[in-house]
C-alpha positions in Angstrom: -7.1 -6.8 18.4 -7.2 -3.2 17.2 -3.8 -2.6 18.7 -2.4 -5.5 16.8 -4.1 -5.0 13.4 -3.9 -1.3 12.7 -5.9 0.1 9.9 -9.4 -0.4 8.7 -10.9 -3.9 8.2 -11.3 -3.3 4.4 -7.5 -2.6 4.2 -6.9 -6.2 5.5 -9.5 -7.6 3.1 -7.9 -5.7 0.3 -4.5 -7.4 1.1 -6.2 -10.8 1.0 -7.8 -10.1 -2.3 -4.6 -8.7 -3.8 -2.7 -11.8 -2.6 -5.3 -14.0 -4.2 -5.1 -12.1 -7.5 -1.3 -12.3 -7.5 -1.5 -16.0 -6.8 -3.9 -16.5 -9.8 -1.6 -14.5 -12.0 1.4 -16.6 -11.0 -0.6 -19.8 -11.4 -1.5 -18.7 -14.9 2.1 -17.8 -15.6 1.0 -14.4 -16.6 4.3 -12.9 -15.6 6.1 -15.2 -18.1 3.6 -15.5 -21.0 2.1 -12.0 -21.0 4.7 -9.9 -19.2 3.6 -6.5 -20.5 0.0 -7.2 -19.5 1.2 -8.3 -16.0 3.3 -5.2 -15.5 0.6 -2.8 -16.6 -2.0 -4.5 -14.4 0.5 -4.5 -11.5 1.2 -0.8 -11.9 -2.5 0.2 -12.2 -3.4 -2.0 -9.2 -0.7 -0.4 -7.2 -1.9 3.1 -8.0 -5.5 2.3 -7.3 -4.7 0.7 -3.9 -2.4 3.6 -2.8 -5.0 6.2 -3.9 -7.8 4.3 -2.0 -5.8 4.1 1.2 -4.5 7.7 1.1 -8.0 9.1 0.2 -9.8 7.2 3.0 -7.3 7.8 5.8 -8.1 10.9 7.8 -5.4 13.3 8.8 -4.0 12.4 12.3 -5.3 8.9 12.1 -2.9 6.3 13.4 -1.6 4.1 10.6 1.7 2.9 12.2 2.8 1.7 15.6 5.4 4.3 16.0 4.6 8.0 16.0 5.7 9.7 12.8 7.2 13.0 13.7 7.2 15.8 11.2 10.6 17.3 10.6 11.4 20.8 9.4 13.6 20.4 6.2 15.0 24.0 6.7 16.2 23.1 10.2 18.1 20.1 8.8 19.8 22.2 6.2 20.9 24.8 8.8 22.4 22.1 11.0 24.7 20.9 8.2 
């Protein structure tokens, strides 16, 4: 199963929790009635989740199925 579900277990739990919170916001029509509050909460939540994932992922840890190759930006400029 580790080859199918890449990432840490708490990442998958976080996706489930976020989906539940977004469903609750939609059910309460928060995105219609209190749009500004919804957008601010969405932005703050996004920043928190991105920071949590990036801070807890070790360098070199596999996070995607395909290998991400580092490219040299200077080499690309010289080729043009």
